C-alpha positions as a printed Julia matrix, in Angstrom:
261×3 Matrix{Float64}:
  -6.74   -6.91   -2.3
  -4.46   -8.53   -4.75
  -1.4    -6.32   -4.17
  -1.13   -5.68   -7.93
   0.95   -2.45   -7.08
   3.66   -4.37   -5.12
   3.8    -1.7    -2.34
   6.12   -3.76   -0.23
   9.13   -3.16   -2.56
   8.89    0.64   -2.24
  10.29    3.11    0.31
   6.93    4.03    1.56
   3.96    1.7     1.37
   0.45    2.65    2.39
  -1.54   -0.45    3.31
  -5.4    -0.19    3.64
  -6.52   -0.5     7.3
  -9.38    0.39    9.69
  -9.21    1.71   13.18
 -11.13    0.34   16.22
 -14.11    2.77   15.24
 -14.25    1.38   11.68
 -12.57    4.54   10.1
 -10.61    3.9     7.01
  -6.88    4.79    6.84
  -3.41    3.46    6.18
  -0.98    1.25    7.98
   2.48    2.35    7.05
   5.37    0.13    5.91
   8.87    1.48    5.03
  12.1     0.56    3.59
  11.31   -1.71    0.7
  13.94   -1.8    -2.14
  15.28   -3.62   -5.0
  18.94   -3.13   -5.82
  21.91   -4.89   -7.38
  23.31   -5.35   -3.91
  20.21   -5.76   -1.73
  16.47   -6.67   -1.95
  14.24   -6.24    0.9
  10.47   -6.09    1.6
   9.25   -3.0     3.48
   9.09   -3.21    7.22
   6.06   -2.18    9.5
   6.38    1.32   10.91
   3.78    0.48   13.43
   1.75    3.5    12.46
  -1.78    4.24   11.32
  -2.92    7.43    9.71
  -6.41    8.59    8.54
  -7.03    8.71    4.77
  -6.67   12.52    4.71
  -3.32   12.56    6.53
  -1.33   10.52    3.87
   0.45   13.59    2.65
   1.53   14.76    6.1
   2.93   11.35    7.0
   4.7    11.08    3.65
   6.24   14.43    4.25
   7.39   13.52    7.73
   9.16   10.43    6.31
  10.79   12.14    3.36
  12.02   15.06    5.26
  13.54   12.72    7.83
  15.33   11.05    4.91
  16.31   14.45    3.56
  17.93   15.49    6.78
  19.46   12.27    7.84
  19.7     9.84    5.01
  22.62    8.85    2.83
  21.51   11.08   -0.18
  25.01   11.53   -1.7
  27.63    9.98    0.46
  27.67    7.18   -0.41
  25.36    7.33   -3.41
  24.9     3.47   -3.27
  23.04    3.91    0.03
  20.52    6.45   -1.19
  17.46    4.34   -0.02
  15.31    4.62    3.06
  16.25    1.15    4.39
  19.87    2.19    4.92
  18.76    5.1     7.01
  16.58    2.71    9.08
  19.55    0.44    9.51
  21.66    3.41   10.66
  19.04    4.95   13.14
  17.16    1.88   14.17
  13.37    1.5    13.62
  12.42    2.97   17.04
  14.52    6.15   16.54
  13.28    6.51   12.99
   9.65    6.19   14.05
  10.1     8.69   16.82
  11.57   11.35   14.44
   8.77   10.66   11.93
   6.19   10.95   14.73
   7.71   14.26   15.83
   7.52   15.75   12.38
   4.06   14.34   11.87
   2.87   15.97   15.04
   4.4    19.27   14.26
   2.41   19.31   10.97
  -0.93   18.0    12.18
  -1.09   18.38   15.94
  -1.73   14.65   16.23
   0.22   11.72   17.73
   1.19    9.04   15.3
  -1.12    6.21   16.21
   0.05    2.53   16.28
  -0.93    0.19   13.47
  -4.59   -0.92   13.31
  -6.4    -3.77   11.63
  -4.98   -4.35    8.25
  -7.25   -5.07    5.25
  -4.82   -6.83    3.05
  -5.32  -10.69    3.22
  -2.4   -12.71    4.33
  -2.92  -14.89    1.27
  -4.45  -13.77   -1.99
  -4.98  -14.79   -5.6
  -4.35  -12.53   -8.5
  -7.56  -11.72  -10.43
  -7.61  -11.73  -14.17
  -7.31   -8.17  -15.49
  -7.42   -8.66  -19.26
 -10.55   -8.7   -21.24
 -13.92   -7.38  -20.06
 -14.76   -7.42  -16.39
 -17.52   -6.08  -14.01
 -16.72   -3.12  -11.82
 -18.28   -2.68   -8.45
 -20.53    0.01   -9.8
 -21.99   -2.34  -12.47
 -20.03   -0.87  -15.3
 -17.06   -2.73  -16.96
 -13.43   -2.37  -17.4
 -11.41   -3.59  -20.38
  -7.89   -4.8   -20.01
  -5.35   -5.15  -22.73
  -1.81   -6.49  -22.97
   0.76   -3.94  -24.19
   3.58   -6.19  -25.37
   6.52   -5.52  -22.88
   4.92   -2.24  -21.69
   5.88   -0.34  -24.75
   3.19    2.02  -26.12
   3.52    4.4   -29.07
   1.8     7.78  -29.6
  -0.82    6.64  -31.99
  -1.8     3.74  -29.79
  -2.16    6.2   -26.89
  -4.46    8.22  -28.95
  -6.55    5.11  -29.88
  -6.92    4.21  -26.26
  -7.9     7.73  -25.34
 -10.61    7.63  -28.02
 -12.0     4.41  -26.72
 -12.06    5.72  -23.15
 -13.82    9.03  -24.24
 -16.25    7.33  -26.66
 -17.35    4.28  -24.67
 -15.95    4.63  -21.03
 -15.96    7.44  -18.42
 -12.7     8.89  -19.74
 -10.46    7.13  -17.2
  -7.53    4.83  -18.14
  -5.26    3.0   -15.78
  -1.76    1.57  -16.44
  -0.74   -1.57  -14.51
   2.63   -2.26  -13.01
   3.23   -4.9   -15.64
   2.8    -2.16  -18.31
  -0.61   -3.02  -19.48
  -3.59   -0.78  -19.98
  -7.27   -0.73  -18.54
 -10.23    1.23  -19.92
 -12.62    2.12  -17.16
 -16.33    2.71  -16.8
 -17.78    1.1   -19.94
 -21.6     0.57  -19.74
 -22.95   -2.75  -20.87
 -24.74   -1.27  -23.86
 -21.42   -0.01  -25.21
 -19.26   -2.92  -24.34
 -19.39   -4.76  -27.66
 -18.51   -1.69  -29.61
 -15.67   -0.8   -27.28
 -14.26   -4.36  -27.52
 -14.26   -4.09  -31.3
 -12.43   -0.94  -31.17
  -9.82   -2.36  -28.72
  -9.32   -5.28  -31.01
  -8.63   -2.75  -33.88
  -5.46   -1.56  -32.03
  -2.91   -3.76  -33.8
  -0.44   -4.76  -31.2
  -2.64   -4.94  -28.12
  -4.43   -8.08  -27.16
  -7.41   -8.82  -25.05
  -6.75  -12.45  -24.74
  -2.97  -12.98  -25.24
  -1.17  -16.27  -25.19
   0.67  -17.07  -21.96
   4.16  -15.99  -22.59
   3.23  -12.59  -24.08
   0.67  -12.16  -21.22
   3.23  -12.87  -18.52
   6.19  -10.8   -19.88
   7.5    -7.77  -18.06
  10.64   -5.74  -19.25
  12.41   -2.67  -17.82
  13.02    0.42  -20.02
  16.01   -1.15  -21.68
  19.11    0.52  -23.18
  17.08    2.68  -25.62
  15.85    4.85  -22.72
  18.09    3.93  -19.75
  21.9     4.3   -19.65
  22.22    1.54  -16.97
  20.69   -1.24  -19.22
  23.1    -3.31  -21.25
  20.53   -4.69  -23.78
  17.28   -3.76  -25.57
  15.14   -5.69  -23.04
  11.8    -4.66  -24.41
  12.69   -5.64  -27.97
  14.2    -9.06  -26.91
  11.28   -9.68  -24.49
   8.7    -9.37  -27.25
  10.59  -11.44  -29.7
  11.26  -14.16  -27.22
   7.73  -14.25  -25.91
   6.36  -14.62  -29.5
   8.85  -17.46  -30.1
   7.76  -19.27  -26.94
   4.14  -18.91  -27.67
   4.7   -20.27  -31.21
   6.78  -23.19  -30.08
   5.04  -24.42  -26.82
   1.45  -25.08  -25.6
   1.4   -23.9   -21.94
  -1.09  -25.52  -19.52
  -4.41  -23.72  -19.25
  -4.95  -21.92  -15.92
  -1.21  -21.76  -15.12
   0.49  -18.43  -14.69
   3.59  -17.78  -16.9
   5.93  -15.02  -15.62
   9.02  -13.8   -17.59
  10.85  -10.71  -16.37
  13.67   -9.0   -18.22
  16.01   -6.61  -16.45
  19.0    -4.95  -18.29
  21.29   -4.37  -15.28
  21.68   -5.6   -11.75
  19.19   -3.06  -10.36
  16.25   -5.32  -11.05
  13.73   -2.76  -12.36
  12.06   -5.32  -14.46
  10.91   -7.36  -11.33
C-alpha cells in the first residue's frame, strides 16, 4: 500500500489489482527508468494478468526487448522505455500480447481495478510493529545500507531464535526480522540492540540516509558514497535538532546514473 519498493521506476512494474470477479492479479506498467540523461515513471500497459501468470507476462516483455530493443547499439539506450518510444505503446503491447497468448493460450486482458491508493502515507518500519497475523516484525536501520558478515550472522541468529526465520531488506538498505511472537519480543529487541551499528530508533539524518554502492564496489562512482553518507549523517544529527514527525531524506549517488535515488 505504501509503494516502498518504488515499482514505477523499474522497467516492469507489477501493480496489485482485482478483476471484476474479485480475483487478485496484477496491472502492468512498463518503461520506468533512472539514468544520467533521462528519468521517467513507468507507463500503464493497459494489461491485467492473474497472480499465477506473472512469469509468462514477464517473459513476453523481456523477449520482446531481447528481439527488438537497443541492447548493444547504442548501449546508452539499453532500457525498455527507448524501445517503447521506437515501437509506440500500441505496437509494443500487441507484440507482448501475442507472445503471452503463445505461452498461455490466453488473450492479454485490459487493466482492471488497481489496489494502490492514489495518495498514501509511508508507515514507520523501524522498531517493533504488529503484523497482520498477530506476530511482530522488528525493523533496524543499517547505516547507509552497508552490512558486514558478522552483522548478517547476528541478524540470522535473531530471526532463527525469536522469529520465523524470515528476513527482509528494504529498498533503503535497512533490515526487518519477521514473525516474532509477543512472548519473545523483549528478548529479540535486546539481541537486536546488541548489534553495535544497527539502530531501532535512529535519529532523523541517519534514519533518512540512502547511498549507492560507491566507488569501493562500483566503477562508475566517483566517491565513497556510503562512507561519506554515514559520516555526514552523524555530523548532522549531532549538530541539529530536527522537528519531530518530519521526514528527513538524504540520498547520495556517486555518478549521474542516480542509483542512490
